[in-house]
Biopython code that builds the backbone (N, CA, C, O; Angstrom):
import numpy as np
from Bio.PDB.StructureBuilder import StructureBuilder

atoms = [
    (1, "MET", "N", (-18.455, 45.522, 17.565)),
    (1, "MET", "CA", (-17.838, 46.503, 16.689)),
    (1, "MET", "C", (-18.778, 46.782, 15.513)),
    (1, "MET", "O", (-19.208, 45.861, 14.818)),
    (2, "SER", "N", (-19.085, 48.046, 15.304)),
    (2, "SER", "CA", (-19.990, 48.386, 14.209)),
    (2, "SER", "C", (-19.216, 48.502, 12.898)),
    (2, "SER", "O", (-18.030, 48.831, 12.871)),
    (3, "GLU", "N", (-19.924, 48.222, 11.835)),
    (3, "GLU", "CA", (-19.316, 48.279, 10.503)),
    (3, "GLU", "C", (-19.159, 49.733, 10.061)),
    (3, "GLU", "O", (-20.055, 50.553, 10.265)),
    (4, "GLN", "N", (-18.023, 50.041, 9.460)),
    (4, "GLN", "CA", (-17.748, 51.388, 8.949)),
    (4, "GLN", "C", (-18.704, 51.701, 7.805)),
    (4, "GLN", "O", (-18.906, 50.870, 6.920)),
    (5, "LEU", "N", (-19.284, 52.878, 7.818)),
    (5, "LEU", "CA", (-20.129, 53.334, 6.724)),
    (5, "LEU", "C", (-19.354, 54.338, 5.887)),
    (5, "LEU", "O", (-18.534, 55.100, 6.398)),
    (6, "TYR", "N", (-19.632, 54.319, 4.602)),
    (6, "TYR", "CA", (-18.950, 55.173, 3.647)),
    (6, "TYR", "C", (-19.963, 55.946, 2.827)),
    (6, "TYR", "O", (-21.150, 55.621, 2.808)),
    (7, "GLN", "N", (-19.473, 56.979, 2.145)),
    (7, "GLN", "CA", (-20.255, 57.709, 1.167)),
    (7, "GLN", "C", (-19.474, 57.699, -0.138)),
    (7, "GLN", "O", (-18.243, 57.675, -0.143)),
    (8, "VAL", "N", (-20.202, 57.718, -1.234)),
    (8, "VAL", "CA", (-19.563, 57.815, -2.545)),
    (8, "VAL", "C", (-19.356, 59.295, -2.834)),
    (8, "VAL", "O", (-20.262, 60.112, -2.664)),
    (9, "VAL", "N", (-18.150, 59.622, -3.274)),
    (9, "VAL", "CA", (-17.834, 61.002, -3.628)),
    (9, "VAL", "C", (-17.364, 61.043, -5.075)),
    (9, "VAL", "O", (-16.837, 60.068, -5.610)),
    (10, "ARG", "N", (-17.573, 62.206, -5.691)),
    (10, "ARG", "CA", (-17.205, 62.393, -7.100)),
    (10, "ARG", "C", (-16.556, 63.758, -7.242)),
    (10, "ARG", "O", (-16.936, 64.712, -6.563)),
    (11, "ASN", "N", (-15.576, 63.843, -8.126)),
    (11, "ASN", "CA", (-14.940, 65.141, -8.356)),
    (11, "ASN", "C", (-15.470, 65.761, -9.650)),
    (11, "ASN", "O", (-16.324, 65.179, -10.319)),
    (12, "ASP", "N", (-14.964, 66.927, -9.992)),
    (12, "ASP", "CA", (-15.456, 67.649, -11.168)),
    (12, "ASP", "C", (-15.076, 66.969, -12.482)),
    (12, "ASP", "O", (-15.607, 67.320, -13.536)),
    (13, "GLU", "N", (-14.170, 66.010, -12.428)),
    (13, "GLU", "CA", (-13.793, 65.232, -13.613)),
    (13, "GLU", "C", (-14.619, 63.945, -13.722)),
    (13, "GLU", "O", (-14.326, 63.088, -14.556)),
    (14, "ASP", "N", (-15.654, 63.809, -12.875)),
    (14, "ASP", "CA", (-16.519, 62.618, -12.835)),
    (14, "ASP", "C", (-15.763, 61.358, -12.454)),
    (14, "ASP", "O", (-16.094, 60.268, -12.919)),
    (15, "GLN", "N", (-14.748, 61.501, -11.610)),
    (15, "GLN", "CA", (-14.052, 60.350, -11.051)),
    (15, "GLN", "C", (-14.660, 60.072, -9.682)),
    (15, "GLN", "O", (-15.037, 61.000, -8.966)),
    (16, "TYR", "N", (-14.755, 58.802, -9.320)),
    (16, "TYR", "CA", (-15.428, 58.386, -8.089)),
    (16, "TYR", "C", (-14.451, 57.820, -7.074)),
    (16, "TYR", "O", (-13.375, 57.329, -7.414)),
    (17, "SER", "N", (-14.865, 57.905, -5.811)),
    (17, "SER", "CA", (-14.118, 57.295, -4.721)),
    (17, "SER", "C", (-15.082, 57.102, -3.553)),
    (17, "SER", "O", (-16.247, 57.491, -3.633)),
    (18, "ILE", "N", (-14.596, 56.505, -2.476)),
    (18, "ILE", "CA", (-15.396, 56.404, -1.258)),
    (18, "ILE", "C", (-14.676, 57.162, -0.150)),
    (18, "ILE", "O", (-13.453, 57.306, -0.162)),
    (19, "TRP", "N", (-15.464, 57.640, 0.804)),
    (19, "TRP", "CA", (-14.942, 58.416, 1.916)),
    (19, "TRP", "C", (-15.788, 58.067, 3.134)),
    (19, "TRP", "O", (-16.979, 57.794, 2.990)),
    (20, "PRO", "N", (-15.209, 58.069, 4.318)),
    (20, "PRO", "CA", (-16.012, 57.742, 5.505)),
    (20, "PRO", "C", (-17.264, 58.618, 5.609)),
    (20, "PRO", "O", (-17.192, 59.838, 5.467)),
    (21, "ALA", "N", (-18.385, 57.992, 5.853)),
    (21, "ALA", "CA", (-19.644, 58.725, 6.008)),
    (21, "ALA", "C", (-19.541, 59.644, 7.223)),
    (21, "ALA", "O", (-18.925, 59.297, 8.231)),
    (22, "GLY", "N", (-20.142, 60.797, 7.110)),
    (22, "GLY", "CA", (-20.136, 61.746, 8.209)),
    (22, "GLY", "C", (-18.914, 62.641, 8.242)),
    (22, "GLY", "O", (-18.851, 63.565, 9.053)),
    (23, "GLU", "N", (-17.944, 62.388, 7.380)),
    (23, "GLU", "CA", (-16.759, 63.246, 7.299)),
    (23, "GLU", "C", (-16.808, 64.036, 6.000)),
    (23, "GLU", "O", (-17.277, 63.541, 4.975)),
    (24, "ASP", "N", (-16.324, 65.255, 6.056)),
    (24, "ASP", "CA", (-16.254, 66.067, 4.848)),
    (24, "ASP", "C", (-15.206, 65.484, 3.914)),
    (24, "ASP", "O", (-14.094, 65.181, 4.346)),
    (25, "PRO", "N", (-15.545, 65.324, 2.641)),
    (25, "PRO", "CA", (-14.550, 64.810, 1.689)),
    (25, "PRO", "C", (-13.470, 65.857, 1.428)),
    (25, "PRO", "O", (-13.652, 67.032, 1.748)),
    (26, "PRO", "N", (-12.354, 65.439, 0.852)),
    (26, "PRO", "CA", (-11.279, 66.381, 0.534)),
    (26, "PRO", "C", (-11.764, 67.453, -0.443)),
    (26, "PRO", "O", (-12.784, 67.286, -1.112)),
    (27, "ALA", "N", (-11.028, 68.535, -0.510)),
    (27, "ALA", "CA", (-11.353, 69.626, -1.431)),
    (27, "ALA", "C", (-11.467, 69.090, -2.850)),
    (27, "ALA", "O", (-10.635, 68.299, -3.296)),
    (28, "GLY", "N", (-12.502, 69.527, -3.554)),
    (28, "GLY", "CA", (-12.708, 69.115, -4.930)),
    (28, "GLY", "C", (-13.576, 67.870, -5.088)),
    (28, "GLY", "O", (-13.908, 67.490, -6.211)),
    (29, "TRP", "N", (-13.942, 67.240, -3.993)),
    (29, "TRP", "CA", (-14.782, 66.037, -4.019)),
    (29, "TRP", "C", (-16.118, 66.357, -3.365)),
    (29, "TRP", "O", (-16.179, 67.107, -2.391)),
    (30, "HIS", "N", (-17.198, 65.776, -3.915)),
    (30, "HIS", "CA", (-18.546, 66.074, -3.446)),
    (30, "HIS", "C", (-19.333, 64.772, -3.321)),
    (30, "HIS", "O", (-19.231, 63.911, -4.195)),
    (31, "PRO", "N", (-20.122, 64.606, -2.245)),
    (31, "PRO", "CA", (-20.954, 63.411, -2.111)),
    (31, "PRO", "C", (-21.919, 63.289, -3.283)),
    (31, "PRO", "O", (-22.464, 64.290, -3.748)),
    (32, "ASP", "N", (-22.130, 62.071, -3.758)),
    (32, "ASP", "CA", (-23.091, 61.881, -4.855)),
    (32, "ASP", "C", (-24.449, 61.404, -4.339)),
    (32, "ASP", "O", (-25.361, 61.155, -5.127)),
    (33, "GLY", "N", (-24.583, 61.275, -3.012)),
    (33, "GLY", "CA", (-25.866, 60.883, -2.421)),
    (33, "GLY", "C", (-25.969, 59.413, -2.058)),
    (33, "GLY", "O", (-26.984, 58.982, -1.512)),
    (34, "THR", "N", (-24.938, 58.640, -2.352)),
    (34, "THR", "CA", (-24.947, 57.214, -2.041)),
    (34, "THR", "C", (-24.108, 56.963, -0.803)),
    (34, "THR", "O", (-22.993, 57.473, -0.691)),
    (35, "ALA", "N", (-24.639, 56.176, 0.132)),
    (35, "ALA", "CA", (-23.911, 55.807, 1.338)),
    (35, "ALA", "C", (-24.275, 54.378, 1.707)),
    (35, "ALA", "O", (-25.347, 53.884, 1.354)),
    (36, "GLY", "N", (-23.378, 53.727, 2.414)),
    (36, "GLY", "CA", (-23.613, 52.357, 2.862)),
    (36, "GLY", "C", (-22.303, 51.733, 3.292)),
    (36, "GLY", "O", (-21.322, 52.428, 3.557)),
    (37, "ASP", "N", (-22.302, 50.404, 3.358)),
    (37, "ASP", "CA", (-21.042, 49.759, 3.704)),
    (37, "ASP", "C", (-20.101, 49.825, 2.498)),
    (37, "ASP", "O", (-20.498, 50.233, 1.406)),
    (38, "ARG", "N", (-18.875, 49.426, 2.712)),
    (38, "ARG", "CA", (-17.844, 49.570, 1.675)),
    (38, "ARG", "C", (-18.258, 48.908, 0.366)),
    (38, "ARG", "O", (-18.133, 49.506, -0.703)),
    (39, "GLN", "N", (-18.749, 47.681, 0.451)),
    (39, "GLN", "CA", (-19.098, 46.944, -0.765)),
    (39, "GLN", "C", (-20.271, 47.577, -1.495)),
    (39, "GLN", "O", (-20.270, 47.625, -2.725)),
    (40, "GLU", "N", (-21.270, 48.063, -0.770)),
    (40, "GLU", "CA", (-22.398, 48.748, -1.414)),
    (40, "GLU", "C", (-21.915, 49.965, -2.197)),
    (40, "GLU", "O", (-22.354, 50.209, -3.320)),
    (41, "CYS", "N", (-21.013, 50.717, -1.593)),
    (41, "CYS", "CA", (-20.489, 51.903, -2.274)),
    (41, "CYS", "C", (-19.661, 51.518, -3.494)),
    (41, "CYS", "O", (-19.777, 52.149, -4.544)),
    (42, "LEU", "N", (-18.829, 50.492, -3.367)),
    (42, "LEU", "CA", (-18.027, 50.045, -4.506)),
    (42, "LEU", "C", (-18.908, 49.508, -5.629)),
    (42, "LEU", "O", (-18.613, 49.728, -6.804)),
    (43, "ASP", "N", (-19.982, 48.809, -5.280)),
    (43, "ASP", "CA", (-20.913, 48.311, -6.294)),
    (43, "ASP", "C", (-21.574, 49.476, -7.028)),
    (43, "ASP", "O", (-21.747, 49.424, -8.246)),
    (44, "HIS", "N", (-21.943, 50.523, -6.296)),
    (44, "HIS", "CA", (-22.550, 51.701, -6.924)),
    (44, "HIS", "C", (-21.555, 52.348, -7.888)),
    (44, "HIS", "O", (-21.923, 52.714, -9.005)),
    (45, "ILE", "N", (-20.307, 52.491, -7.467)),
    (45, "ILE", "CA", (-19.284, 53.084, -8.327)),
    (45, "ILE", "C", (-19.103, 52.239, -9.577)),
    (45, "ILE", "O", (-18.990, 52.777, -10.679)),
    (46, "ASP", "N", (-19.075, 50.931, -9.419)),
    (46, "ASP", "CA", (-18.904, 50.028, -10.563)),
    (46, "ASP", "C", (-20.021, 50.221, -11.587)),
    (46, "ASP", "O", (-19.777, 50.174, -12.793)),
    (47, "ALA", "N", (-21.246, 50.438, -11.104)),
    (47, "ALA", "CA", (-22.385, 50.630, -12.008)),
    (47, "ALA", "C", (-22.414, 52.037, -12.615)),
    (47, "ALA", "O", (-22.817, 52.207, -13.766)),
    (48, "ALA", "N", (-21.987, 53.040, -11.846)),
    (48, "ALA", "CA", (-22.104, 54.433, -12.293)),
    (48, "ALA", "C", (-20.918, 54.917, -13.112)),
    (48, "ALA", "O", (-21.085, 55.745, -14.008)),
    (49, "TRP", "N", (-19.734, 54.420, -12.822)),
    (49, "TRP", "CA", (-18.512, 54.941, -13.452)),
    (49, "TRP", "C", (-18.153, 54.054, -14.633)),
    (49, "TRP", "O", (-17.254, 53.218, -14.548)),
    (50, "THR", "N", (-18.860, 54.244, -15.726)),
    (50, "THR", "CA", (-18.690, 53.368, -16.894)),
    (50, "THR", "C", (-17.614, 53.862, -17.848)),
    (50, "THR", "O", (-17.118, 53.091, -18.669)),
    (51, "ASP", "N", (-17.246, 55.130, -17.754)),
    (51, "ASP", "CA", (-16.188, 55.684, -18.599)),
    (51, "ASP", "C", (-15.108, 56.229, -17.673)),
    (51, "ASP", "O", (-15.288, 57.275, -17.050)),
    (52, "MET", "N", (-13.995, 55.522, -17.584)),
    (52, "MET", "CA", (-12.950, 55.853, -16.624)),
    (52, "MET", "C", (-12.160, 57.114, -16.998)),
    (52, "MET", "O", (-11.414, 57.646, -16.176)),
    (53, "ARG", "N", (-12.322, 57.585, -18.229)),
    (53, "ARG", "CA", (-11.581, 58.780, -18.630)),
    (53, "ARG", "C", (-12.098, 60.005, -17.878)),
    (53, "ARG", "O", (-13.304, 60.138, -17.673)),
    (54, "PRO", "N", (-11.202, 60.897, -17.466)),
    (54, "PRO", "CA", (-11.669, 62.139, -16.854)),
    (54, "PRO", "C", (-12.526, 62.923, -17.859)),
    (54, "PRO", "O", (-12.345, 62.812, -19.071)),
    (55, "ARG", "N", (-13.441, 63.699, -17.335)),
    (55, "ARG", "CA", (-14.352, 64.475, -18.185)),
    (55, "ARG", "C", (-13.570, 65.295, -19.221)),
    (55, "ARG", "O", (-13.982, 65.396, -20.377)),
    (56, "SER", "N", (-12.439, 65.877, -18.798)),
    (56, "SER", "CA", (-11.654, 66.737, -19.708)),
    (56, "SER", "C", (-11.019, 65.957, -20.846)),
    (56, "SER", "O", (-10.602, 66.564, -21.833)),
    (57, "ALA", "N", (-10.929, 64.641, -20.751)),
    (57, "ALA", "CA", (-10.324, 63.823, -21.804)),
    (57, "ALA", "C", (-11.367, 63.215, -22.743)),
    (57, "ALA", "O", (-11.008, 62.572, -23.729)),
    (58, "ARG", "N", (-12.640, 63.409, -22.449)),
    (58, "ARG", "CA", (-13.686, 62.823, -23.298)),
    (58, "ARG", "C", (-13.971, 63.688, -24.489)),
    (58, "ARG", "O", (-14.823, 63.347, -25.309)),
]
sb = StructureBuilder()
sb.init_structure("model")
sb.init_model(0)
sb.init_chain("A")
sb.init_seg("    ")
for serial, (resi, resn, name, xyz) in enumerate(atoms, 1):
    if name == "N":
        sb.init_residue(resn, " ", resi, " ")
    sb.init_atom(name, np.array(xyz, "f"), 0.0, 1.0, " ", f" {name:<3s}", serial, name[0])
structure = sb.get_structure()
């Protein structure tokens, strides 16, 4: 069984999530260029998403 690969996605409010690699993310979400296994993607989000407030609230 192969390990699921994910991509990091971000919305216009600079909020992050992960989505299965190779699938189009939901409307309003865009790949940020990072992909890997689940933990790699979560580690990237942890390092990149330092301000949890939506962009409109900053």
